[in-house]
TORPA-4810 file (N, C-alpha, C, O; in nm, 3 decimals):
<nodes>
NODE_1_8.568_13.651_6.427_8.532_13.640_6.291_8.503_13.751_6.246_8.438_13.834_6.310_M
NODE_2_8.557_13.771_6.110_8.554_13.905_6.029_8.416_13.865_5.930_8.384_13.752_5.893_D
NODE_3_8.358_13.971_5.907_8.216_13.992_5.825_8.262_13.927_5.700_8.168_13.863_5.651_L
NODE_4_8.373_13.919_5.627_8.359_13.873_5.499_8.374_13.740_5.511_8.319_13.679_5.419_E
NODE_5_8.438_13.662_5.604_8.429_13.526_5.617_8.286_13.478_5.650_8.255_13.374_5.592_R
NODE_6_8.209_13.525_5.717_8.081_13.493_5.764_7.992_13.511_5.661_7.894_13.437_5.657_I
NODE_7_8.009_13.602_5.571_7.909_13.601_5.449_7.924_13.514_5.341_7.842_13.474_5.257_A
NODE_8_8.064_13.486_5.360_8.098_13.381_5.235_8.045_13.259_5.251_7.993_13.187_5.165_F
NODE_9_8.066_13.232_5.406_8.026_13.079_5.448_7.881_13.082_5.431_7.826_12.981_5.386_G
NODE_10_7.806_13.195_5.465_7.667_13.173_5.469_7.619_13.150_5.316_7.529_13.077_5.276_E
NODE_11_7.687_13.216_5.256_7.653_13.211_5.080_7.688_13.050_5.040_7.601_12.993_4.974_A
NODE_12_7.783_12.990_5.068_7.815_12.865_5.037_7.721_12.765_5.124_7.695_12.654_5.077_V
NODE_13_7.675_12.799_5.234_7.577_12.711_5.312_7.440_12.729_5.243_7.365_12.631_5.250_W
NODE_14_7.398_12.829_5.185_7.299_12.874_5.115_7.265_12.802_4.999_7.148_12.794_4.960_R
NODE_15_7.369_12.745_4.937_7.355_12.689_4.843_7.403_12.793_4.702_7.360_12.778_4.588_G
NODE_16_7.489_12.886_4.740_7.494_12.966_4.628_7.619_12.961_4.557_7.666_13.061_4.502_L
NODE_17_7.674_12.846_4.557_7.810_12.816_4.456_7.806_12.857_4.338_7.899_12.924_4.292_L
NODE_18_7.670_12.817_4.246_7.649_12.855_4.122_7.666_13.019_4.081_7.675_13.064_3.967_P
NODE_19_7.666_13.088_4.195_7.667_13.226_4.185_7.805_13.281_4.206_7.833_13.389_4.155_Y
NODE_20_7.897_13.213_4.280_8.028_13.280_4.317_8.124_13.251_4.244_8.153_13.133_4.225_I
NODE_21_8.191_13.348_4.190_8.287_13.344_4.084_8.418_13.376_4.146_8.424_13.467_4.230_S
NODE_22_8.510_13.316_4.116_8.664_13.356_4.160_8.684_13.515_4.088_8.617_13.557_3.993_Y
NODE_23_8.782_13.582_4.152_8.822_13.724_4.079_8.721_13.822_4.059_8.692_13.879_3.953_A
NODE_24_8.653_13.842_4.207_8.523_13.950_4.199_8.569_14.057_4.296_8.488_14.088_4.385_T
NODE_25_8.656_14.103_4.294_8.694_14.227_4.347_8.667_14.198_4.519_8.683_14.292_4.596_D
NODE_26_8.636_14.098_4.559_8.642_14.064_4.696_8.730_13.998_4.767_8.690_13.927_4.859_A
NODE_27_8.875_14.010_4.736_8.997_13.926_4.790_9.037_13.987_4.910_9.021_14.104_4.946_G
NODE_28_9.096_13.880_4.974_9.101_13.944_5.132_9.281_13.991_5.138_9.331_14.009_5.248_G
NODE_29_9.346_14.003_5.041_9.480_14.028_5.022_9.484_14.152_4.925_9.386_14.188_4.859_Y
NODE_30_9.615_14.217_4.922_9.673_14.312_4.825_9.678_14.258_4.671_9.706_14.141_4.645_A
NODE_31_9.656_14.328_4.600_9.637_14.307_4.435_9.747_14.279_4.375_9.741_14.224_4.265_W
NODE_32_9.886_14.314_4.443_10.015_14.288_4.429_10.030_14.152_4.462_10.129_14.096_4.415_T
NODE_33_9.960_14.090_4.528_10.014_13.943_4.559_9.951_13.839_4.492_9.844_13.865_4.439_E
NODE_34_9.998_13.721_4.483_9.953_13.606_4.392_9.815_13.583_4.396_9.764_13.525_4.492_N
NODE_35_9.746_13.626_4.293_9.601_13.601_4.264_9.542_13.487_4.290_9.419_13.489_4.295_Q
NODE_36_9.609_13.366_4.312_9.557_13.232_4.335_9.528_13.221_4.479_9.459_13.128_4.521_A
NODE_37_9.582_13.321_4.564_9.532_13.335_4.701_9.407_13.325_4.741_9.367_13.291_4.852_Q
NODE_38_9.321_13.366_4.613_9.183_13.375_4.655_9.133_13.241_4.644_9.043_13.210_4.721_E
NODE_39_9.179_13.146_4.552_9.124_13.021_4.588_9.143_12.954_4.713_9.057_12.874_4.751_L
NODE_40_9.247_12.976_4.783_9.266_12.919_4.909_9.178_12.972_5.005_9.114_12.901_5.083_A
NODE_41_9.173_13.126_5.003_9.065_13.190_5.085_8.908_13.130_5.079_8.831_13.120_5.174_C
NODE_42_8.883_13.094_4.947_8.752_13.026_4.922_8.729_12.904_4.975_8.620_12.871_5.023_M
NODE_43_8.841_12.823_4.969_8.832_12.699_5.025_8.861_12.706_5.203_8.832_12.607_5.270_A
NODE_44_8.908_12.807_5.255_8.922_12.805_5.415_8.783_12.860_5.455_8.737_12.831_5.565_R
NODE_45_8.708_12.949_5.356_8.584_12.994_5.404_8.466_12.924_5.374_8.356_12.977_5.387_Y
NODE_46_8.483_12.784_5.328_8.364_12.703_5.316_8.357_12.622_5.174_8.282_12.525_5.166_G
NODE_47_8.415_12.652_5.090_8.420_12.579_4.945_8.517_12.466_4.968_8.615_12.482_5.041_M
NODE_48_8.491_12.357_4.911_8.581_12.231_4.878_8.683_12.283_4.756_8.635_12.349_4.664_T
NODE_49_8.818_12.251_4.760_8.909_12.272_4.661_8.848_12.253_4.518_8.901_12.316_4.427_P
NODE_50_8.746_12.177_4.492_8.700_12.152_4.360_8.615_12.257_4.317_8.615_12.293_4.199_M
NODE_51_8.518_12.329_4.433_8.435_12.405_4.425_8.478_12.534_4.388_8.409_12.615_4.326_Q
NODE_52_8.622_12.556_4.436_8.666_12.674_4.428_8.741_12.696_4.298_8.759_12.808_4.250_A
NODE_53_8.794_12.561_4.231_8.855_12.546_4.119_8.738_12.571_4.008_8.766_12.648_3.917_I
NODE_54_8.609_12.513_4.010_8.499_12.547_3.946_8.459_12.709_3.943_8.415_12.773_3.847_K
NODE_55_8.482_12.744_4.046_8.446_12.893_4.061_8.543_12.989_3.957_8.510_13.101_3.916_S
NODE_56_8.645_12.931_3.931_8.751_12.984_3.846_8.749_12.971_3.702_8.808_13.045_3.624_A
NODE_57_8.654_12.840_3.665_8.666_12.795_3.541_8.495_12.789_3.484_8.438_12.881_3.425_T
NODE_58_8.444_12.672_3.516_8.294_12.682_3.426_8.219_12.770_3.501_8.139_12.827_3.426_S
NODE_59_8.206_12.809_3.623_8.097_12.879_3.702_8.149_13.024_3.631_8.061_13.080_3.567_V
NODE_60_8.258_13.080_3.632_8.313_13.212_3.579_8.250_13.211_3.453_8.163_13.296_3.433_A
NODE_61_8.279_13.128_3.362_8.251_13.120_3.218_8.088_13.141_3.208_8.038_13.233_3.144_A
NODE_62_8.013_13.043_3.279_7.852_13.040_3.276_7.829_13.214_3.324_7.788_13.288_3.235_R
NODE_63_7.848_13.258_3.423_7.843_13.387_3.469_7.871_13.504_3.355_7.805_13.607_3.344_L
NODE_64_7.964_13.473_3.288_7.995_13.579_3.195_7.942_13.542_3.053_8.001_13.580_2.952_L
NODE_65_7.824_13.462_3.048_7.782_13.405_2.934_7.898_13.373_2.834_7.899_13.403_2.715_H
NODE_66_7.988_13.310_2.898_8.089_13.254_2.758_8.122_13.112_2.796_8.237_13.069_2.800_Q
NODE_67_8.004_13.036_2.825_8.018_12.878_2.829_8.044_12.802_2.714_8.069_12.681_2.713_Q
NODE_68_8.036_12.891_2.597_8.048_12.808_2.463_8.195_12.818_2.442_8.241_12.734_2.366_Q
NODE_69_8.278_12.905_2.494_8.453_12.931_2.454_8.513_12.892_2.577_8.612_12.823_2.553_K
NODE_70_8.497_12.907_2.696_8.574_12.872_2.813_8.494_12.800_2.920_8.373_12.781_2.917_L
NODE_71_8.569_12.767_3.003_8.554_12.688_3.136_8.565_12.528_3.139_8.557_12.461_3.241_G
NODE_72_8.584_12.480_3.013_8.622_12.314_3.028_8.721_12.286_2.915_8.728_12.352_2.811_V
NODE_73_8.791_12.188_2.945_8.880_12.128_2.831_8.847_12.044_2.740_8.879_11.925_2.747_V
NODE_74_8.777_12.096_2.641_8.719_11.997_2.524_8.752_12.069_2.389_8.787_12.186_2.377_T
NODE_75_8.735_11.983_2.297_8.716_12.055_2.157_8.675_12.160_2.123_8.562_12.173_2.172_D
NODE_76_8.707_12.256_2.058_8.647_12.388_2.011_8.639_12.480_2.137_8.557_12.571_2.140_G
NODE_77_8.706_12.460_2.218_8.703_12.574_2.342_8.861_12.635_2.338_8.955_12.576_2.286_R
NODE_78_8.867_12.765_2.403_9.020_12.791_2.405_9.083_12.714_2.492_9.035_12.674_2.598_F
NODE_79_9.218_12.686_2.440_9.291_12.612_2.554_9.388_12.679_2.627_9.509_12.691_2.605_A
NODE_80_9.306_12.727_2.733_9.400_12.800_2.841_9.398_12.715_2.965_9.297_12.689_3.031_D
NODE_81_9.526_12.673_2.991_9.548_12.558_3.079_9.672_12.615_3.149_9.756_12.691_3.099_L
NODE_82_9.667_12.553_3.303_9.792_12.575_3.394_9.823_12.416_3.435_9.745_12.321_3.436_I
NODE_83_9.950_12.423_3.464_9.964_12.289_3.565_10.050_12.330_3.670_10.118_12.432_3.672_A
NODE_84_10.042_12.231_3.767_10.122_12.244_3.904_10.185_12.112_3.945_10.134_12.015_3.890_V
NODE_85_10.282_12.088_4.025_10.341_11.992_4.034_10.262_11.875_4.135_10.271_11.753_4.125_A
NODE_86_10.185_11.951_4.230_10.110_11.851_4.328_9.971_11.829_4.300_9.931_11.840_4.184_G
NODE_87_9.898_11.801_4.387_9.741_11.784_4.375_9.655_11.912_4.427_9.623_11.914_4.546_D
NODE_88_9.625_11.997_4.359_9.531_12.083_4.419_9.421_12.065_4.490_9.382_12.147_4.573_P
NODE_89_9.368_11.968_4.467_9.240_11.880_4.550_9.281_11.850_4.690_9.203_11.849_4.786_L
NODE_90_9.421_11.823_4.695_9.454_11.791_4.837_9.528_11.900_4.897_9.559_11.886_5.016_G
NODE_91_9.563_12.009_4.835_9.634_12.132_4.875_9.609_12.242_4.791_9.698_12.266_4.709_D
NODE_92_9.508_12.316_4.789_9.448_12.425_4.721_9.571_12.539_4.664_9.577_12.602_4.559_I
NODE_93_9.660_12.535_4.779_9.766_12.634_4.740_9.889_12.569_4.663_10.001_12.620_4.671_T
NODE_94_9.870_12.476_4.600_9.951_12.424_4.493_9.898_12.532_4.355_9.978_12.561_4.266_E
NODE_95_9.785_12.573_4.355_9.761_12.666_4.230_9.852_12.807_4.261_9.845_12.897_4.177_L
NODE_96_9.912_12.820_4.347_9.986_12.921_4.366_10.131_12.921_4.329_10.210_13.014_4.338_Q
NODE_97_10.154_12.787_4.281_10.293_12.769_4.236_10.270_12.716_4.084_10.295_12.596_4.075_R
NODE_98_10.235_12.765_3.985_10.214_12.742_3.850_10.328_12.718_3.783_10.418_12.801_3.778_V
NODE_99_10.335_12.584_3.718_10.472_12.554_3.654_10.460_12.556_3.490_10.558_12.575_3.419_R
NODE_100_10.334_12.535_3.441_10.288_12.554_3.304_10.202_12.620_3.296_10.115_12.614_3.383_F
NODE_101_10.189_12.722_3.171_10.082_12.811_3.127_10.080_12.798_2.972_10.176_12.815_2.896_V
NODE_102_9.938_12.762_2.936_9.924_12.770_2.798_9.799_12.860_2.765_9.702_12.840_2.838_M
NODE_103_9.789_12.941_2.681_9.698_13.029_2.668_9.649_13.027_2.504_9.718_13.079_2.416_K
NODE_104_9.531_12.965_2.481_9.496_12.976_2.338_9.575_12.888_2.244_9.588_12.911_2.123_V
NODE_105_9.630_12.778_2.312_9.727_12.684_2.243_9.866_12.738_2.228_9.947_12.682_2.154_G
NODE_106_9.893_12.842_2.296_10.051_12.877_2.308_10.101_12.876_2.440_10.050_12.931_2.538_V
NODE_107_10.218_12.800_2.435_10.271_12.794_2.571_10.367_12.916_2.618_10.454_12.962_2.545_V
NODE_108_10.346_12.952_2.719_10.396_13.089_2.789_10.492_13.059_2.901_10.579_13.139_2.938_Y
NODE_109_10.472_12.938_2.953_10.558_12.899_3.088_10.576_12.777_3.080_10.472_12.716_3.054_K
NODE_110_10.674_12.709_3.094_10.714_12.571_3.103_10.813_12.547_3.206_10.928_12.574_3.170_E
NODE_111_10.798_12.503_3.326_10.927_12.469_3.440_10.942_12.318_3.391_10.851_12.260_3.333_E
NODE_112_11.051_12.267_3.417_11.069_12.123_3.428_11.112_12.099_3.558_11.135_11.984_3.596_R
</nodes>
């Protein structure tokens, strides 16, 4: 077992989920790779898929003190959304196959 996996699992076990954010320079892969792999790593090392997704949305927004602008889909927030074909709660790797991207209300990618 590698140290990163043990440390991450220990942090999850100790209840530190509110302080673990996606994209923290601690990835276990090259930066030239699909960055959504980090979510799969987080799930493999102890988070549920929903906890991993929250680490990239509401948790990250709170840790950056941007929760009034980011982190949830609701009126008055930035409209940054992605969509995938499958269920990321059943297979977190679905987030590595993004089919739709909207940032601040503008569609940048739309596969049909």
